[in-house]
N, C-alpha and C positions, 0 to 999 in steps of 0.2 A: 248832619248826615242821618238818613233814615235807617233805623235799626230795630230789629225785633229780637227779643231774648226770651227763650222758653225756660221754664223751671217746673219742678214738681214731679219729674220722673223718678223711677226707682224700681225696686223689686218687690213684688207682692205675690201672695199665694192665690190660686184660683178662687174666685168669689170675692176677692178683695176690691178695694177702691183706691183710686188716686185722683188728684185734682191737678191738672196741668194749667199753668199760667203762661201768658204771653204778654210781655211788657213792650210797649212801643216808645221810641224816642226819636226826636228829629222830625216828627210830623204829627198832625192832629189825630189821626186814626178815624175820626168821625166821618170822613169822606171815602173810606175804604171798606169794601167787603173783606171779610176775613175767612180763611179756611184753615182747618187742621188736616194735615196730611200725615201719612205714615209709610215707612218703608221697612219691610222685614228682610233679613238676609236672603239673597237669591230671588227676591220678588220685586216687581215693579212698584213704584210709588203709587199710592192710592189716596184719593180724597176721602176723608172720614166724615167731616162735618163742615158746614158752611153757615155763615150768618151775614145778613145784610148790614149795610152801613149803620142803620139806626137800630138794628136788632129785631126788626119786625118780622123777618123771614129767617127761618132756620131749616136745615135739611141734614139728613144723615144717610150714610151708606147702610144698606139693609142689615148688614152683619152687626151693627152697633145700635140699631133702633131699639129704644126702650131701655138701654143701658147707659148710653152717653148723653150728656146734655151740654150744649154750647151756650155761652152767654158772653156778654161784653159790658164794660163800663167805660163809655167814651170819655167821661170826665176824668177818669183815672188813667186813661189810655191803656186799658187792660182787656184781655180776652181770656176766657177760661174754658176748659174742657173737663167736666166732671165725668169720671169713668167709674161705673159701678159694675158689679158682677163680672169682673174681669176674667177672661179666659186665656189659656196659653196661646191661642191664635191671635191675641191682641199684642203679643210681643213684637216690638218694632221700635225704630227711632221715630219720634213724633215731631213734626215741624208745624209751626204756624206760619202763615203767609198772608200778605196783604195785596189786594188788587191795586191797580192804578187808581189814584184818587179821582173822584167824580162828584159833581154837585147834584147829580141825579138823586131824587128823593128816595131814601130806603133802597139804595143800590144793592143788587144781589147778583152774584154770578158763581157758578160751580164749574166754570171752564178753567182748567189748570193753566191754559195759555194766557189767561188774564192776570195771573198772580206773578208779580215780578219782584216782590220783596219777601225775603225768606229769613227765618231765624236759623240758628246753628243746629237745632234739634236737641231733643232730650230722650234718653233711653227709657223705655218701659219694658220690664221683663216680668212675665207672669209664669210662675213655675212653683211646683210643690217640692 
């Protein structure tokens, strides 16, 4: 059974850092694009960062550019989101998601409709 499990969330002060991890089981991961999404209370879910199946393409929402870094290790079936210089507005539940698998080389998508496998989420709270 395909499963994604996030970890690494927590509470930090503004300016702090966290590293989120997403562990995949039940599938290879190397054929899937991966996205990190977040949802704050009362707000719609938004895509934060995306990475192609082989890691060659990455993208970020403007509000996190220069502060967040997405990476992946397909051999370990892991995806990471390094979050630096955190701000209170980064507070949200963060989810990792995988696209449908494809054999396309270095497959990339930032279309939320193409992400069908989701983790349970991990809470990130940035507050002084």
